[in-house]
C-alpha positions in Angstrom: 160.3 73.6 94.8 163.0 76.0 95.9 160.8 78.9 97.0 162.2 79.8 100.5 164.2 83.0 100.7 162.8 84.5 97.6 160.9 87.8 97.1 157.4 87.9 98.5 154.5 89.9 97.0 153.0 92.7 99.0 149.8 92.3 97.0 148.1 90.2 99.6 144.9 91.1 101.4 144.3 89.0 104.5 140.6 88.8 105.5 140.9 85.8 107.7 139.3 85.8 111.1 137.0 88.6 110.5 133.9 86.8 109.4 134.9 86.8 105.8 133.0 89.8 104.6 135.8 92.3 104.1 134.4 93.9 101.0 135.6 92.4 98.0 134.4 86.1 95.8 132.3 84.8 93.2 131.2 81.2 93.0 134.0 80.0 90.9 135.5 76.7 91.9 137.4 73.6 91.0 134.5 71.2 90.0 134.7 68.8 92.8 131.1 67.7 92.2 130.0 66.2 88.9 128.1 68.1 86.3 128.6 71.5 87.9 129.8 74.6 86.2 132.4 76.9 87.6 135.9 75.8 88.4 139.2 77.4 89.0 137.8 80.7 88.0 134.4 80.6 86.2 136.0 83.0 83.7 135.1 82.2 80.1 137.2 83.6 77.2 135.4 83.5 73.9 135.9 81.6 70.8 132.9 83.6 69.9 135.3 86.6 69.7 137.0 84.9 66.9 134.0 83.4 65.1 131.5 86.1 65.9 133.6 89.3 66.0 136.6 88.3 63.9 138.9 89.0 66.9 141.8 86.8 67.6 142.0 86.5 71.4 145.8 86.0 71.2 146.3 89.1 69.2 144.7 91.1 72.0 147.5 90.0 74.3 149.9 92.2 72.4 152.4 89.4 73.1 151.4 86.9 70.5 154.7 87.2 68.7 156.8 87.6 71.9 157.3 85.6 75.0 160.9 85.3 76.1 161.6 82.3 78.3 163.2 81.8 81.6 160.8 79.4 83.1 156.0 72.6 88.1 156.7 66.1 91.6 155.5 63.8 93.4 158.0 64.3 96.2 158.1 62.8 99.6 157.8 66.2 101.1 154.4 67.7 101.8 153.7 71.2 100.6 153.1 74.1 102.9 149.5 74.3 104.1 149.5 70.5 104.5 152.0 70.0 107.3 153.6 73.4 107.5 152.7 76.3 109.8 150.2 79.0 108.9 153.1 81.5 108.6 155.0 79.2 106.3 151.9 78.8 104.1 151.5 82.6 104.0 155.1 83.0 102.9 154.7 80.3 100.3 151.6 81.9 98.7 153.2 85.4 98.8 156.3 84.0 97.1 154.4 82.2 94.3 152.4 85.3 93.6 155.6 87.3 93.4 157.1 84.8 91.0 154.0 85.2 88.7 154.4 88.9 89.0 158.0 88.6 87.8 157.0 86.3 84.9 154.2 88.4 83.5 155.9 91.6 84.4 158.9 90.7 82.1 156.6 89.6 79.3 154.4 92.7 79.4 157.5 94.9 79.6 159.0 93.1 76.5 155.7 94.0 74.7 156.0 97.7 75.8 153.3 97.4 78.4 153.0 97.5 82.2 151.6 94.5 84.0 148.8 95.4 86.4 149.4 93.1 89.3 146.4 91.3 90.8 145.7 91.2 94.6 145.4 87.8 96.3 142.8 87.7 99.0 143.2 85.1 101.8 140.0 84.2 103.5 138.3 81.6 105.6 134.7 80.5 105.9 133.1 83.1 103.5 134.2 86.1 101.5 132.5 88.8 99.6 134.0 89.9 96.3 132.8 92.1 93.4 131.5 88.9 91.9 129.4 87.9 94.9 129.7 85.9 98.1 131.6 82.6 98.2 132.2 80.0 100.9 135.3 77.9 101.5 133.7 75.1 99.4 133.9 77.3 96.4 137.7 76.7 96.2 140.2 79.2 94.7 138.8 81.7 92.2 139.4 84.8 90.3 137.0 87.7 90.1 137.4 89.9 87.0 135.2 92.7 88.4 137.8 93.6 91.1 140.8 91.8 89.5 141.5 89.8 92.7 142.3 86.2 93.3 140.6 84.5 96.3 142.0 81.6 98.3 141.0 79.8 101.4 144.2 78.0 102.5 142.3 75.0 103.7 141.9 74.1 100.0 145.5 73.0 99.9 144.7 70.2 102.3 141.7 69.3 100.2 143.9 69.2 97.1 146.1 66.7 98.8 143.6 64.6 100.8 140.5 64.6 98.7 141.8 65.3 95.2 144.9 63.2 95.3 147.3 66.0 94.4 149.9 66.6 97.1 152.9 68.8 97.0 154.0 72.5 96.9 154.2 72.7 93.1 150.6 71.4 92.8 149.6 74.3 95.0 151.6 76.7 93.0 149.9 75.4 89.8 146.5 76.4 91.3 147.7 79.9 92.0 149.3 80.3 88.6 146.1 79.0 86.9 144.1 81.8 88.6 146.7 84.3 87.5 146.1 83.0 84.0 142.5 84.1 84.3 143.8 87.6 85.3 145.8 87.7 82.1 142.7 86.8 80.1 140.8 89.5 81.9 143.2 92.4 81.5 143.7 91.7 77.8 140.1 92.8 77.2 138.5 89.6 75.9 136.5 88.7 79.0 134.3 91.8 79.2 133.5 91.3 75.5 132.7 87.7 76.0 130.6 88.3 79.1 128.4 90.4 76.9 128.2 87.8 74.1 127.5 84.9 76.4 124.2 86.3 77.4 122.9 85.0 74.1 124.7 81.6 74.4 123.0 78.3 75.2 124.3 76.4 78.2 126.0 73.9 75.9 127.8 76.7 74.1 128.8 78.3 77.3 130.2 75.1 78.6 132.2 74.5 75.4 133.7 78.0 75.6 134.4 77.6 79.3 136.5 74.5 78.6 138.6 76.5 76.1 139.3 79.3 78.6 140.2 77.0 81.4 142.6 75.1 79.2 144.2 78.4 78.2 144.6 79.3 81.9 146.3 75.9 82.3 148.6 76.8 79.5 149.5 80.1 81.0 150.2 78.3 84.3 152.6 76.2 82.2 154.3 79.4 80.9 154.8 80.5 84.5 156.4 77.1 85.3 158.7 77.5 82.2 159.9 80.8 83.5 160.2 79.5 87.1 162.5 76.8 85.9 164.7 79.4 84.4 164.7 81.3 87.6 165.9 78.2 89.5 162.8 77.4 91.4 161.8 74.1 89.8 163.2 70.9 91.3 163.2 67.4 89.8 159.6 66.0 90.0 157.9 69.4 90.3 156.4 69.2 86.8 155.0 65.7 87.5 153.4 67.2 90.6 151.6 69.9 88.6 150.6 67.5 85.8 149.2 65.1 88.5 147.1 68.0 89.9 145.9 69.0 86.4 144.9 65.3 85.9 143.1 65.0 89.2 140.9 68.0 88.5 139.9 67.0 85.0 136.1 67.0 84.5 136.1 63.3 83.5 138.1 62.2 86.5 136.0 64.2 88.9 132.8 63.0 87.5 133.9 59.4 87.5 135.0 59.6 91.1 131.8 61.3 92.3 129.1 59.6 90.3 130.7 56.7 88.5 129.8 58.1 85.0 131.0 60.8 82.7 128.8 63.4 81.0 130.9 65.3 78.4 128.3 67.9 77.6 128.6 69.2 81.2 132.3 69.6 81.1 133.5 73.2 81.9 137.2 72.7 82.4 138.3 69.9 80.1 139.3 66.3 80.6 142.4 65.3 82.6 144.3 64.6 79.4 143.4 68.0 78.0 144.4 69.9 81.1 147.7 68.1 81.3 148.3 68.6 77.6 147.8 72.4 77.8 149.9 72.8 80.9 152.6 70.9 79.2 152.2 73.0 76.1 152.8 76.2 78.0 155.7 74.7 80.0 157.5 73.2 77.0 157.1 76.2 74.7 157.2 79.2 77.0 155.3 81.0 74.3 152.0 82.8 74.7 151.1 82.2 71.1 151.3 78.4 71.8 148.4 78.8 74.2 145.8 79.2 71.4 143.0 76.9 72.7 140.5 78.6 70.4 141.6 77.2 67.0 140.7 73.7 66.0 140.6 70.7 68.3 141.7 70.8 71.9 
């Protein structure tokens, strides 16, 4: 991944080394234990908006008919945060965030809108967000209440050593997925769903969670599509992201942790589904292609 020397985002809030309670995460994690809810962002966009309210979530994007392209290896190099210095990791995260700002900034501008950039909070140990308190074990997450992404950089080592997903583009995929939840939030569908889900059963909530997580994967793929056009993507990077998507599928995680798979407890989708939707965003570069709310997924 050719990220060195590129623009870095200034929308970084560093809360490391201060006890973690700097005022701003919710318990939203990659599901590294079987059966649990949550994941990369416990944000649930609603098929219920379509079925119950007659609202097409994609139409709310204001970009359903747009989406101009520009543009994720299993390389021998380890990504920053694995073998690199802390400063290098910070630079990497700030650069990836800047690239997502550029991707979505262009797309919102093309739709006549201004992209409200999220803030990425770096923390260690514990952090407080507008969604509650989270520890490092929570993993990366997005809080819709303060529009911030939360990341403990030790997760990148876990991604490589425990989840079997090494490489810088695997790490970039995680950040881009969380930004995908930000897109879902600012388009207005998440607040409406959060009201509706109060009347949902656990099974219904899980089913809807899968669809939102897959859409966030698709949006990460759109970022990768634009990153390729911007000259960032190297040979093998997309394989790196697809491997990461596969390693954090609900079925794979459950099989590894408990030796059995419980589909009704899925909140993020299977490995195949996560890879499929990332690939859909990457291949198409079109927001309208990321409709995980119609038909089979």
